[in-house]
C-alpha positions as CSV (number, residue, x, y, z in Angstrom):
1,G,-50.4,-52.4,10.9
2,P,-48.2,-52.2,13.9
3,H,-45.6,-50.0,12.1
4,M,-47.1,-46.5,12.6
5,Y,-44.2,-44.9,14.4
6,N,-44.1,-41.9,12.1
7,F,-47.8,-41.0,12.8
8,A,-48.4,-42.8,16.1
9,E,-50.5,-40.1,17.7
10,A,-52.7,-39.6,14.7
11,S,-53.3,-43.3,14.3
12,R,-54.0,-43.7,18.1
13,L,-56.5,-40.7,18.0
14,A,-58.2,-42.1,14.9
15,A,-58.7,-45.5,16.4
16,A,-59.9,-43.9,19.7
17,A,-62.4,-41.9,17.6
18,G,-63.7,-45.0,15.9
19,A,-62.4,-43.9,12.6
20,A,-59.7,-46.5,12.2
21,I,-58.8,-50.1,13.1
22,E,-55.3,-51.4,13.6
23,V,-54.5,-54.8,12.2
24,A,-51.4,-56.9,12.7
25,D,-50.9,-58.2,9.1
26,A,-52.3,-58.6,5.6
27,V,-54.4,-61.6,6.6
28,M,-56.1,-59.6,9.4
29,L,-56.5,-56.7,7.0
30,A,-58.4,-58.9,4.6
31,E,-60.6,-60.3,7.4
32,R,-61.5,-56.9,8.8
33,A,-62.2,-55.4,5.4
34,G,-64.5,-58.4,4.6
35,Q,-66.3,-57.9,8.0
36,L,-66.7,-54.2,7.3
37,L,-68.0,-54.7,3.8
38,S,-70.6,-57.2,5.2
39,D,-71.6,-55.0,8.2
40,Q,-73.1,-51.8,6.7
41,A,-74.0,-50.4,10.1
42,T,-70.4,-50.5,11.4
43,L,-69.1,-49.3,8.1
44,A,-71.4,-46.3,8.2
45,R,-70.4,-45.5,11.8
46,M,-66.7,-45.7,11.0
47,S,-67.3,-43.6,7.9
48,Q,-69.0,-40.9,9.9
49,A,-66.3,-41.1,12.6
50,A,-63.6,-40.7,10.0
51,L,-65.3,-37.7,8.5
52,A,-65.7,-36.1,11.9
53,F,-62.1,-36.9,12.8
54,S,-60.8,-35.4,9.6
55,R,-62.9,-32.2,10.1
56,A,-61.7,-31.9,13.7
57,H,-58.1,-31.9,12.5
58,Q,-58.3,-29.6,9.6
59,G,-56.1,-26.6,9.4
60,A,-53.0,-28.0,11.1
61,T,-50.7,-26.6,8.4
62,A,-52.1,-23.1,8.7
63,R,-51.9,-23.3,12.5
64,N,-48.2,-24.4,12.3
65,L,-47.4,-21.7,9.8
66,A,-48.9,-19.1,12.0
67,I,-46.7,-20.3,14.9
68,C,-43.6,-20.1,12.7
69,K,-44.5,-16.6,11.5
70,R,-44.8,-15.5,15.1
71,L,-41.4,-17.1,16.1
72,L,-39.3,-16.1,13.1
73,P,-38.0,-12.6,12.5
74,P,-39.7,-10.6,9.8
75,T,-38.1,-10.8,6.4
């Protein structure tokens, strides 16, 4: 939906990668879900895009922890 302020960049990137679709409301969600379920080719493309998107963004926690360790004094 339109209320993605707490993960705006991630949702924008996922949509740009073809891994997500933004809908305005529950009615549109039901319509798009029905369309995807009846369009196996699009569903397969989105599934592959979502998998690639997920793999491309793995390790964020480890990268952030490494940055914190470099910036914080040793304990």
